N, C-alpha and C positions, 0 to 999 in steps of 0.2 A: 396098379394102387388106387386109382378112382373107382374101380368097380368095386375093390372092397370096402372102400369108404362109404359108397351108395348101398351096397348091401348092410353095412353096420345101420346106417339111417333106418332102411326099410325095417329091420330087425327092432331097432328102437321104437319106432313108430307105431310097430305092430304090438311091442309089449305095454306101450302106453295105452293103447286102445283096449288089449285085453284087461287091462288093470281098471281103465274106466268103467268098463263092463261088469267087472268080478265084484268090484267095491260096493256099487249100489245093491247089486244081488244078495250079497251076503248081508248088507244092513237090512234089505227085506226080509231078509229070512230070519233074523235077530228079532225084527218087528213082529212077525207071526209069530215066533215062539213066545213073545211076549204077550200078545193081545190075550191068551187064556187067563193069564194071571191078573189081567185088569178087569176080566169080566166075572170074578166072582161076585155074589151077593154079600155085602158089607154092612156093617151098622155104624151109625154115627150120633154120638161119639162112640170111640171104642172103649172108653173107661168112665166110671163115674164111682162116687163115694157108697160105700155100702149104708143102707139105711136112708137113703135121700130119695127125693121125687126126680124122675127124669123123663125125658121125651126122646125116644129112641127112633131112628129114622133107618130103615132098611132100603139100601140102594140095590135095585132089581135090573140087571141090563138083560137083553136079549141077544143069546149067542149064536141063536140060529140062523142061516142065511135067508131061508124061503118058508119060515113058519113064524107065527105069532104067539107071544107067552099069553096064555088065556087064563091061568088060575095061578096063584100063589099061597101054599099051604104052609103056615108058620107054627111051630111048635113052641109053646110057652113052657120053660123049666117048671115042674110041678114038685121035684126032689127038693127043691129050696122054692116054695111058691111066693109069689106076689101078691099080696093082698087084693090091689085095685089095679086093674088095666081097663083103659079105655082106648079106643080105637078112633084115629082122624078118617074122616070120609074122603074117598078119592072119587071125583067125578068119571062116572061112566062105570065104576066097581061097585058090586055088590058085597058086602060083608055078612059072614057067618062067623059066630063066637060059639066054642065049646066050652063048658066048664066042668068041674070035677067038685065034688064033695071032700072035703079036708079032714082027716082023721083027727087033726089038732087044728082046731081054729086060730087065725090069726087076729091078734090083739094090736089094734093102732090107736091113735088119738081121734081117729074118725069112727071108732066102734070096733065091733068083732065081726070078722069074716068066717064064714063057715066053707065059702066056695072061693073057687080061685078059677081064672082063666087058663085052659089049657091048649087052646087051639085057636087060631086067627085064620080065616080063610077070605082071601081077596078073590073074586070071580065075576065073569061077565064083560069085562074089558079087554083090552089087548094091549100088548106092547110090541110093536113091529120091530123087525130086523133093523139094527142099527141104533136103536132108540133104549130108553130106560125108564123106569118109574119108581119113585118114591113112596114107601109105605110107612106111616109111622102111627107110633102108639105111646100113651103115657103110663108110667110105672110110678106106683106109690104105696107104699116103699120099697126100695131095691131089699133083698134079703141081706142078712147077716149071717157070719159064719160060714162063708163061701167066697173063693176069690175070684171066680169067674163064672158066669152064665154062658151056656151055647144056645143059640135060638135055632134048630135044624128046621130045614126048610125043604120044601117039594115044589118044583117050577115046573108047571105043565104046558106044553106046547100043542099048537091047532093040529100039526102032523100025529100027536098021539105020545111023542118023546115026553118022558118025565125025566128031568134031573134032580138027583137026590143029593142036596146040600147039606151032608150030615156027618162028614168026616171031620175027626179032633186032630190035631197035631201031636205027634207022640216025639217024646225025647230022643235025640241020635237019628230020627227018621226024616226022610224028605218030605215036604209040605204036601200035603195031600192034594189031588186032582180037584174035590169038590168039598172043601171045607166049609163048616158050619159057621155062621157070623157068630164071635165070640165077643161079649162084654166083659172086660176086667173090672173087677169090684177094689176100690182102695178103701183105704182106712176112713171112716168119718171123721170129717174134721172138727177138731174141738173148738167149742163155742167159749168166748171169754165174755165176762161182763164187767164193765167199767164205770163207775161212778152211779151205779142205779140201785147198789143195795142200801137199803136205810140203815146210817149210821156208818156205813162204809168208808173209807178214805175215796177221795174225788181224784181221779187219775186226769191229769191235763192232758190236752192234745198236743201231739208232737209239734214242737218250737211254741208252745204256748208260755212257756217262762221267759223265754227270751223277749217275747212280744210284750208280757206284762212289766218288764225290766225297764224296757225302754220307754213304755208309756209312762210309768211311776217317775222316771227320770225327768222326762219331758215336762209331766206336771210340776215336780218340784222347781224345774227351772222357770217356770210361768208364774209360780207363786213367790220366789225370790224376786222376780223383776217388778211384780204388783208390789212388793213391800218397798223397794227402791224408789219406785215412782211413788207412792204415797207418801214416803219420807221427804223427797224432795219438795213435793207439792206443800207439806206441812211447812217447812222451812220459809219457803217464799211467801206463804200466807203469814207467819209471824213477820217477816222482813216487811211486808207492806202494812202491817198493823203498826209496826213500831214507827 
């Protein structure tokens, strides 16, 4: 009986030891599977109103273990072109910008644009393994008539590898391995004008009606008090004269 009990204890201890080894190993496997999903090139913000100006920042991580990222080639959509694109300098990187001539010029508040940026290339720097770099551009204005813009990118490594971030998600299909950064375009926010139109009604600020009523009541009370004081003073003056 004692031997059976000891045997059960040994088996239980071995089971616990196996569980202690297996659970961390499984967790590590899950983390390894999740790493590629976190290493995609992304754009921030991921949505913006159509027709507005926006600063777009592309987050570029290094997925290689023994090579540096040495070039990032970002395609700017031209099917729905952006009139004005400016690129923020990045220390240690050189910038090359390519443009196309538009078949139909874009007219904005800043004038007529006959050309549009089609490609921005950052090169000459490096993103070491385990690191990332942010690259930013300004867009003014974002186009109308489209629900999203895909910024397809090529990421070149020092060992010659080129990762093509150009895939687009398809309905009913698994997420692509190398998705392109996508900016969702929302409806432009409607602008409202209050109290600024000549001859138009004045729209009070929220809570202003209650404040005005309170101030009016306080002023009326002060005025009545002043009348009472004046009447009492007048009576006293007449009594003194009599």
